[in-house]
N, C-alpha and C positions, 0 to 999 in steps of 0.2 A: 856349440850345439844349440839348436832351436827346438822348442816344444810348445804345446798349447793344450788347453782343455776344450773339447768340442762343445758346441751349443747343445743344450738339452731340450727335448721336445715335450716331455711329460714329467709329472711328479713321480717320485719313487719313495719306497719305504725299504730301508736297508740297515742291517747291523754291520758295524765296522770294528775290526780288531787292529790295534796299533801296537807298534814296538814300544819298549820302555822309554822313560824319560831320559833324555841326554843329561839334564842337570843332575838328576838323582844318580844316574849311572856313574858320572865322573866323580862325584863326591864319594859314593860308596866304594868304588874301585880303589881310589887312593887311600881311603881309610882302611879297607880290607888288606891292602898291601902292607900297611904298617901294623896290622893287628896280630894277635896271637891266634893261631889256628887256621884251618882251611875254610874258605867261603865259596859256596857253590851258587853262582848267579843263574837266574832264569829270566827270560824276556829281555835280554841285553840287546840293545839296538846295534845294527851294523852301520851306524852313521859315522861320518868322517871324524867327528870330534871324539867319539868313543874309541874308534880304532886308533886314533892318535894317542889316546890315554893308555890303551893296552900296550902299544908299541913302546911308549915311554917307560912304563913299569917293567917291561921285559928288558929294556936297555939298562935299567937300574938294578937288574939281577933278580927280579921276582920270578918265581916258578909259576907259570901260567899254562893251563890247557884250555884252548878256546875253540869252540865249534860254531862257526858263523851260520851254518845251515840250521842248526837247532837253537841258535841264539842263547847258548849256554856257555859258561866259563867257570873254571875253578882256579882259584888263586890261593897259594900257600903264603900266609902272612909272614913277613920277615921280622916280626917282633921289634919294630921301630928302627931297625938298622938295615939300610939298603946295602946289598952285597957289592955292587960295582961302584967303587969310590971315585972313578974317573969317567962317569957316564957323560955322553953327549946326548942331550934331550931335545928332540925336535917336536915343537908344539904345533906344527902345521899352522892352521888358522883358528885354533881353539883358544878362546879367551878363558874359559873355565880351567882348562888344563894349565895354561900359563900361570894364572893367579893362584891355583891350588898347589902346583908342584914346587914353585919357588920357595914358599915357607917350609914345605916338607924337606927340601934339600937343606935349607938353612938350619933346621933343628938337628941334623945329623951330627954325630960327635966328630966326624972327620970326613974328608973327601973334597974333591974339586969338581964341581958339576957345571958343565957348559950348557947353557940354555939358549936356544935360538928358535926361529919360526919363519914362516913365509913373510915376505916384505910387508904386506898390509898389516899383519899382526904385529910386526916389530915397530910399526909406526904408531900403534895405539899406546896411550899414556900409561906408564907404570909407576910414576913417581909417588902417587898417593899410597901405594902399597910398599914400595921399596924404602921410602923414608922412615915409616914406622918400623920396618924390619931392621933398618940400620940403627934406629934408636934402641931396639931390643938387643943389639949386638951383632947383627949380620955383617960379614965382611964379603965384599964383592968387587970384581974387576969388570968395568964397563968397556967393551972393546971398540965401540964406535961413538956412542953418545951416552952421557951420564944418565943414569936411571932409565936405561932402555936396553933391550936385547940387540945384539948378542951380548951375553954376560957370563961370567964364571963366578959361582958361589963358592967361597972358601969356607967350608963348614967347620964350625967349632962350637956346636950347641948354641942355644939362646937362653939368656937368663930369665926372660919373661918379666912379669910384674904388671904395671899398668900402662895402657896406651890409649891414645885417642885417634880415631879415624873419622873422615868426613863421610857420614852415612848418606849424604845427598848424592854422592857419586856412586859408581858401581859397587854393589854389595858383594861382588866377587872378591874384592880386596879384603873385606872384613871376613868373609867366609874362609878364605885361604888361611888367614891368621888364626881364626878360631879352630879350624881343623888341626892345625899344628900345635895348638896351645897345650894339650896334655903332655907334650914332650919337652916343654920349657921347664927350667929348673924351679921356678916359682909359680908355675901355672900362668894364667893370664886373666887380667880384668880389662876387657875391651869396651871402651866407651864409644859407641857409634853415634855421632852427633847428627841428629836429623829430627825434623818434625813429622816425617812420614813413617808409615808402617814399613816393615822390612821383611816381606814374605820370603825372599830368597835366603836371608840370614836365618829366619825361623826354620826353613827347610833344612838348612845345614845342621841346626841343633837337633832336629828330629832324626836325621840320619846318624849323627853322633850317638844319640841315645840308643839307637838300634844296635850299635856296637859297644854299648856299655858305659858311655861317658855322658854324665848329666851336666847340663849347663844351667847355672842360675842366672835368671834374667830379671833385672829390676831397673826401671827408668833408663832403658836403652844401654845398660851396662851388662855385658855378658861375662860371667865369671866361670873359669874352669880350673880345677886343681890338677897338679901333676898326677898322671895316671897312665894306664895302657888301654888300648882298644882290645876288645875280645870279639872274635867272630861269632855271629849268630848261627853259623852253619849254613843254612839255606837262606837265600836272599832273592826274592822275586821283585823285579823292578816294575813299578806301576806305570801304566801307559803315559805317554808324553801328552800333557794337556795342551801345550802350545801347538803341537801338531793336530790335536783333536779340534782345535778352533777352526781349522780350514774345512773340516768335514761338517762341523756344525754350521759354518758359513754356507756351505753347499745347500744345506736345508733352508737356511734363512733366505738365500737369494732365489731359490727355485720353488719354494713352498713345499718341499719334500719333508720326509721324516727320516732322520738319521740318528741311530743309537750307537754311541761309542762304548764298546764293551769294556768292563773291568775298570772304569773310572767311577769314583764315588765322590759324594759331597765332602768327604773327610780327606780328600787328597792333600798330600804334603805340598803340592805345587800352588803357588800364588795365582797362577793363571786360571785357576778354577773360578775366579771372580769374573771372568769373561762371560760366564753363563748369566750373571746378573745383568750385564750389558745387553745380552740377547733378549732377555725379558723386557728390558726398557724399550727396545726398538720394536717390540710387538711379537716376538717369537714365543712359542709355548715350550717350556722346559720341564721335563719330568725326570725325577731322580728315582732310580731303582737300585736294588742291592747289587745287581750285576752290570750296571752301566747308567749312562745319562742320555736321554733322548730329547732331541730338539726338532720341533716342527715349525717350518717357516710360515709367515703370514702373507696374505694377499696384499697387505698394505703395511710397509715398514715405515717407522717413524724416525725422523731426524732427532738427535739428542745432543746434549751438552754434557761431556763427561771428562773427568780427570783420570788418566790411566797410568799415573806415575808408578803405582805399585804392581801393575801387571802389563807393562809397556810392550812386552814381546808380542802382544796380540793387538796393538793399536793398528797395525797395517791390515790385519784381518777385518777389523771394524771399518777402516777406511774403504776397503773394497766393497763391503756390504752397503755402506752409506751411499754409494753411487746409485743405489736402487731405492732409496728412501723417498718419502714425499716432501721432505724439507731438509734444511741444512743440518749438517752434523759438525760439531766443534769438539775436537779432541785436544786436551792440554796435558801438561806434565811430561813433556817429551824431550826436553833439552838434552838429557843424558844420552838419548838414543842417537844423537848426531856423532858420537864417537864410538859407535859399535862396528859391526862388520862393514857397514857403510854409514854415510850420513843418512840415516833412515828417513828423516823428515823430507830432506831434499830429494832423495831417490824416489820415494813414494810420490811426491808432488810432480816430479819430472815424468814419471811413467803415466800417471793419471792424466796429466796435461796433454801428453801425446795422444792419449785415447779420447780426447775431447772433453774431459771432465774439468769443471771450473774448481780450482783449488787456490786457497790462500794460506800462507804460512807465516809464522813468527819463529823466533828462536825456540819457543817452547810449545808450539801448537800447530795444528793443521785444521783447516776448514774445508769441507766438501759440500758443494752446492749443486744438487741435481737439477734444479730449475734453471740454472744458468749454463747447463752442460748440453752438448750435442755430440753423442758418441761418434767416433771415427776409428776405423781399423788402423792398426799400427804395430810395428815391431818395437818392443820396449826392452830396455836393458835391466838385468837383475843386479847389476853392480857387484856381481859375485856374492850376493847376499841371499841366502836361502829363503828368508822371510819375505823379502821383496819379490822374489820369483814366484813363490807360492801364492802370495796375496794378489798380485796383479793378474795372474793367470785366471783367478776366479771370475774376472769380468767376462771371460769367454763363455761362461755358462749361459749368458743371455745375448751375447753379441759375437758375430763371426769376425775373424781377422785379428784376434788378440794373440800375438806371437811373442814368446819370451826368449830373448837372446841370452846366452850363457846360462841356459836352463839347468845345466849340470850342477849349479850351485846348491840345488836341493839335496845333494848327497850329504851335506853337513848334518842333516837331521832326518830326512825322509827320502832315501834314494829312489824309491819306487812311487813317488808322489804322483807323477803324471800318469803312470800306468794305472794306479788305483783310481784316480779321478775319471779316466777314460772308461774303466770298467763300470763305475757307477752310472755314467752317462748312458752306457750301453751301445 
């Protein structure tokens, strides 16, 4: 499938309502499945990752009532024990589901859980999570390649104790371990070794707290005692800030004013830091009780920024940077080369086809507008939702930007192109 965002002729002022955060949804759904009591979700997104999570929990025997039209879901917690002890869990292309469900299966008292995914997902590295799990006592059969899916987890509880993980790599590994920690016999002291902040791990602890589990944090050591999750009853998922970044980018590129409703400065999501970047490049950002408003500038500035702690939005900035008055250098990106695509290379290839001068290293990307000459082109999404959504933004000021495999946006924002076309008018 091919799609595009049409060129806009005038500035607009618009409020935008977005679905809930995929990252928060998958954390809270899996925790709710293991909790005591019923949890009623509101503003649950219909994204592919969340639907994969819901399907996995149903396969594990969880009682779920899901209305995709109203974006509501009720789940009756299984009180730590999945009912289907021989579940076949398909993770589709969801990294969060994969990294979160494996530890939850490993802490079960019994069962043989077969875990698999689409081919691209099965090629992504899992050893950094599976080795610590094995050190904690997990038994698993690897059917094709060691420390990779497809695999079968032979559950027999986990002892817990102390463990070290490399915090410089995907924080999803650590989050998955931490979410399962209350069901380990000794609890868990997880030492995430890194000199970076860990916003996604902090998000995990905040969601755990909403379900009654406190995590003590000191010097990057996260300590959790043996306990049980308790449902809060009603759970409203806050809007997805990563998705919001594209609508704020719309404002930045076109000089428009876009207010994303129900996002606040106190968001649990680390990508809220993207708003600081927008201010750096010259946008006006206003925080309200009911949302965050961004107004673009007539003159955007090139900047030098490390986005290690909110890298899901680096591609959004790369798209905006094409319209700046000077070069933009973005670093802290090496870990993104092993995500849904090699995101540095994918973004560079797409921008280059569109005539943008780009330079890359293992850890960085540079966008140079002064050395660029836009040209229309069809560019590939590499089946990566963030590549598709980011590259499409160049169409707001240029005709002929066409995204191949545009259906990749279904992972987080299935109606992305329709929403953007509505804004353009």
